[in-house]
C-alpha positions in Angstrom: -0.1 50.3 -28.0 -3.0 49.1 -26.0 -2.6 46.6 -23.2 -5.3 44.0 -23.3 -6.4 42.4 -20.1 -5.9 38.7 -20.1 -9.1 36.8 -19.6 -9.2 33.8 -17.2 -9.5 30.5 -19.0 -12.9 28.9 -19.3 -13.6 25.6 -17.5 -13.8 23.8 -20.8 -10.5 25.3 -22.1 -8.0 22.5 -22.7 -5.3 24.7 -21.1 -7.2 24.5 -17.8 -5.7 21.1 -17.1 -2.1 20.3 -17.2 -0.3 17.0 -17.8 3.3 16.2 -17.6 5.2 13.0 -18.3 8.9 13.9 -17.7 10.0 10.5 -16.7 8.6 7.0 -16.6 6.6 8.0 -13.5 4.3 10.7 -14.8 2.1 13.1 -12.9 -1.2 14.8 -13.5 -2.6 17.8 -11.7 -6.0 19.4 -11.6 -6.5 23.2 -11.8 -8.4 23.5 -8.6 -5.9 21.5 -6.7 -3.1 23.5 -8.3 -4.6 26.8 -7.4 -5.3 25.7 -3.8 -1.7 24.5 -3.5 -0.3 27.8 -4.7 -2.5 29.7 -2.4 -0.8 28.1 0.6 2.8 28.8 1.1 3.6 25.6 3.0 1.9 23.5 0.4 3.8 25.3 -2.4 7.1 24.9 -0.6 6.6 21.2 0.0 5.4 20.7 -3.6 8.4 22.5 -5.1 10.8 20.5 -2.8 9.3 17.2 -3.9 9.5 18.3 -7.6 13.2 19.3 -7.3 14.1 16.1 -5.4 12.3 13.8 -7.8 13.8 15.7 -10.8 17.2 15.2 -9.3 16.9 11.5 -8.3 14.7 10.5 -11.3 12.7 8.1 -9.1 10.1 8.7 -6.3 11.7 6.2 -4.0 15.1 8.0 -3.8 13.2 11.3 -3.7 11.3 10.3 -0.6 14.6 9.1 1.0 16.3 12.4 0.3 13.3 14.4 1.5 13.3 12.6 4.9 17.0 12.9 5.3 17.8 15.2 8.2 20.8 17.5 8.0 21.9 16.6 11.6 22.8 13.1 10.4 25.8 14.4 8.4 28.0 15.8 11.2 27.6 12.6 13.2 28.6 10.4 10.3 31.6 12.5 9.3 32.8 13.7 12.7 33.4 10.4 14.5 35.8 8.6 12.1 37.6 11.8 11.3 38.3 12.8 14.9 39.2 9.3 15.9 41.8 9.0 13.1 43.2 12.4 14.0 43.4 11.3 17.6 45.3 8.2 16.6 48.2 10.1 15.1 49.8 11.0 18.4 48.9 10.5 22.0 48.8 14.3 22.6 46.3 14.7 19.8 44.4 11.8 21.3 44.2 13.6 24.7 43.1 16.9 23.0 40.5 15.3 20.8 39.0 13.0 23.4 38.8 15.9 25.8 37.2 18.3 23.3 34.8 15.7 21.9 32.5 15.6 25.0 32.5 19.4 25.1 31.4 19.6 21.5 28.6 17.1 22.2 27.5 19.0 25.2 27.5 22.3 23.3 25.3 20.8 20.6 23.0 19.4 23.2 22.5 22.7 24.9 22.0 24.4 21.5 19.2 22.0 20.5 17.8 21.7 24.0 17.3 25.5 24.3 15.1 25.4 21.1 13.2 22.3 22.4 13.5 20.5 19.1 14.1 16.9 18.2 17.3 15.9 16.5 18.7 12.6 15.2 22.3 13.7 15.8 22.7 11.8 19.1 20.8 8.7 18.1 22.9 8.6 14.9 26.1 9.1 16.8 25.2 6.3 19.2 24.3 3.8 16.5 27.3 4.8 14.3 29.6 4.5 17.3 28.3 1.0 18.0 28.7 -0.1 14.4 32.1 1.5 13.9 33.5 0.0 17.1 32.2 -3.4 16.1 33.7 -3.0 12.6 37.1 -2.2 13.9 36.9 -5.1 16.3 36.2 -7.6 13.5 38.7 -6.1 11.0 41.6 -5.2 13.3 41.4 -7.2 16.5 40.0 -10.5 15.3 42.8 -11.1 12.7 45.4 -10.8 15.4 44.3 -14.2 16.7 44.0 -13.2 20.4 40.2 -13.5 20.5 38.4 -16.8 20.5 35.2 -17.6 18.6 33.2 -17.7 21.9 34.3 -14.2 22.7 33.4 -13.0 19.3 29.9 -14.6 19.6 29.5 -12.9 23.0 30.3 -9.5 21.7 28.1 -10.0 18.7 25.2 -11.3 20.8 25.6 -8.3 23.1 25.5 -5.8 20.2 22.4 -7.5 18.6 20.7 -7.6 22.0 21.4 -3.9 22.5 19.9 -3.0 19.1 16.8 -5.2 19.7 16.2 -3.7 23.1 16.7 -0.2 21.6 14.0 -0.9 19.0 11.7 -2.1 21.7 12.4 1.1 23.7 11.7 3.2 20.6 8.2 1.8 20.2 6.8 4.4 22.5 6.9 5.8 26.1 3.1 5.6 26.7 1.6 8.8 25.4 -1.5 10.2 27.1 -4.6 10.3 24.9 -8.2 11.4 25.4 -9.4 7.8 25.2 -7.2 7.0 28.2 -9.2 9.3 30.5 -12.5 8.1 29.1 -11.7 4.4 29.7 -10.4 5.3 33.2 -13.6 7.1 34.1 -15.7 4.2 32.9 -13.6 1.8 35.0 -14.0 4.1 38.1 -17.7 4.2 37.7 -17.9 0.4 37.3 -15.7 -0.2 40.3 -17.6 2.3 42.4 -20.9 0.6 41.5 -19.5 -2.8 42.4 -18.1 -1.5 45.7 -21.3 0.3 46.6 -23.4 -2.9 45.9 -21.0 -4.9 47.9 -21.2 -2.4 50.8 -25.0 -2.6 50.9 -24.9 -6.4 50.8 -22.4 -6.6 53.6 -24.3 -4.1 55.7 -27.5 -6.2 55.2 -25.8 -9.5 56.2 -24.3 -9.7 59.7 -21.8 -12.4 58.7 -20.4 -10.4 55.8 -17.4 -8.1 55.7 -17.9 -4.8 57.5 -19.2 -2.1 55.2 -16.6 0.5 56.2 -13.8 -1.7 54.8 -15.4 -1.7 51.3 -15.7 2.0 50.4 -15.5 3.4 46.9 -12.2 4.8 45.7 -12.2 8.4 46.6 -10.2 11.1 44.8 -9.2 9.0 41.8 -10.8 11.5 39.4 -9.4 14.4 41.4 -5.8 13.2 40.9 -6.1 13.6 37.1 -5.2 17.1 35.9 -5.6 18.9 32.7 -2.5 19.7 30.7 -2.3 23.4 29.8 -0.7 22.7 26.5 -2.4 19.4 25.3 -5.8 20.4 26.8 -6.4 16.8 27.8 -6.7 15.1 31.1 -3.6 13.2 32.3 -3.1 10.7 35.1 -0.9 11.3 38.2 2.9 11.6 37.6 2.3 12.2 33.9 4.2 15.1 32.4 4.3 17.1 29.2 7.4 16.8 27.0 8.0 20.0 25.1 10.4 18.3 22.8 7.9 15.6 21.7 4.9 17.9 22.1 2.8 15.3 24.0 2.0 14.2 27.5 3.7 10.9 28.7 2.5 8.6 31.4 4.9 8.7 34.4 7.4 10.8 32.4 11.0 10.3 33.5 12.9 12.4 31.0 13.4 12.9 27.3 16.5 10.9 26.3 18.4 12.5 23.4 20.3 9.2 22.7 17.2 7.4 21.7 15.4 10.5 20.4 12.3 9.7 22.5 10.8 10.1 25.9 11.3 7.5 28.7 8.0 6.8 30.4 5.8 4.1 31.8 5.7 2.0 28.7 9.4 1.8 27.9 11.2 2.5 31.2 12.1 -1.2 31.8 13.4 -1.7 28.2 15.4 1.5 28.5 17.1 0.2 31.6 17.7 -3.1 29.9 19.3 -1.3 26.9 21.6 0.7 29.2 22.6 -2.5 31.1 23.4 -4.6 28.0 25.2 -1.7 26.3 27.4 -1.0 29.3 28.3 -4.7 29.9 29.0 -5.3 26.2 31.2 -2.2 26.0 33.2 -3.1 29.1 33.7 -6.6 27.8 34.7 -5.4 24.3 37.2 -2.9 25.8 38.8 -5.6 27.9 39.3 -7.8 24.8 40.8 -5.0 22.8 43.2 -4.0 25.6 44.3 -7.6 26.2 45.0 -8.0 22.5 46.9 -4.7 22.1 48.7 -4.7 25.5 49.2 -8.4 26.3 52.0 -7.7 28.9 50.1 -5.1 30.8 47.4 -5.4 33.5 43.9 -4.8 32.3 43.4 -1.9 34.8 46.6 -0.1 33.8 46.7 -1.0 30.1 44.3 1.9 29.3 46.8 4.4 30.7 50.1 2.8 29.8 50.5 0.6 26.7 54.1 0.9 25.2 54.4 0.6 21.4 50.8 1.0 20.6 51.4 4.1 18.5 54.0 2.4 16.3 51.3 1.2 13.9 48.3 3.2 12.7 45.9 0.3 13.1 46.8 -0.4 16.7 46.8 3.3 17.5 43.3 3.6 16.1 42.0 0.7 18.1 43.6 2.0 21.3 42.0 5.4 20.7 38.6 3.7 20.1 39.1 1.9 23.4 39.5 5.2 25.1 36.4 6.6 23.3 34.4 3.6 24.2 35.5 3.9 27.9 34.3 7.5 28.0 30.9 6.6 26.5 30.5 3.5 28.7 31.4 5.7 31.8 28.7 8.2 30.9 26.1 5.6 30.4 27.1 3.8 33.6 26.5 7.0 35.5 23.1 7.3 33.9 22.3 3.7 34.8 23.3 4.2 38.4 21.2 7.4 38.6 18.2 5.6 37.2 18.5 2.7 39.7 18.8 5.2 42.6 15.8 7.1 41.4 13.8 3.9 41.3 15.0 3.0 44.8 13.5 6.3 46.0 10.4 5.8 43.8 10.9 9.1 42.0 11.3 10.0 38.4 14.0 12.3 36.9 11.3 14.9 36.1 10.0 14.9 39.7 13.5 15.2 41.0 14.3 18.2 38.9 11.0 19.9 39.8 11.7 19.3 43.5 15.1 20.9 43.2 13.7 23.8 41.2 11.0 24.4 43.8 13.3 23.6 46.7 11.1 20.9 48.1 13.5 18.0 47.8 16.8 17.0 49.3 19.9 15.9 47.4 21.4 12.7 48.6 24.3 10.4 47.8 26.5 13.2 46.5 23.8 14.6 44.2 23.1 11.3 42.5 19.5 11.2 43.7 16.9 13.6 45.0 14.5 12.7 47.8 11.2 14.6 47.1 9.4 13.2 50.2 6.2 12.8 48.2 6.4 9.1 47.4 6.2 6.9 50.5 7.3 3.6 49.0 11.1 3.4 48.3 13.8 0.8 48.9 16.1 3.0 50.9 13.5 4.1 53.4 
């Protein structure tokens, strides 16, 4: 038996082009595009994933949603209600779960932070916590009749304001682009020309302003440095975020809870988000404790509330009050640290670099680091 070598198809061969119409949304591919796609591994992998997803969901819309779904969303959506319900079974289980939960979150943070990769786990956990707490407040606390309509409107307004402020914060921290340096250079040249012309005119006229008071800005271009990773010029106090893969103007830190950097463009909205969230959380916790423990003082109700574990609904709400207190306490610490950094006119990135290089001093029990580089601060 002789093996015959298969000949490649001719360009006019009808087999050269393929068509498929599996579902109501058909597809058509060209031979050259198909060969090019199969020659690239990444292209083939993406094409196969799209084909499998669309074949599973029948429609391209659901296929695109499934393709963009990140696996880190699933633990956040499943872990929170499960652990809170387990913690509501008994107060000893509540102590164990609420003690282990921050440890699990920290472990996941260091696991992802070591690889310098972005994850939606923390943002999903924060948003789902906010939605789940509000859901329990409406379904369990409101029917008890201990909360007025004004108080419900206040909690609802705080939650909406928090989400709106978070969306504004997520718009961007102010990434450094090549066009930024070009526009800055043009402005420097224009200002230098204007200052030089003004100096000549003032020197010529004895009644004008002294020429030595109108000198060009020196060293503005020297303050800009080239990023070794981005290969672009960046302004002073800008930093490169390895998680986002870009340089950010006046980089403070990469916040895992918003899955974005905090920089010059969104620092104010970030502080506003923290402030509104902390105030809304504390107010909601006080309403829940006053409803569950009406005969106890507000400051002691979180530690002693007799009869709260007699019903599963009240036990779950009490456990969620503890969970919200832990989250609010952590964010309150972050807010205080941010305010102190602003008072010293230093960013979190500059503070960490100063501690690493041993050029800064830790003050206020480690809450803030005085680098000594920035001369303008509120605390002197």
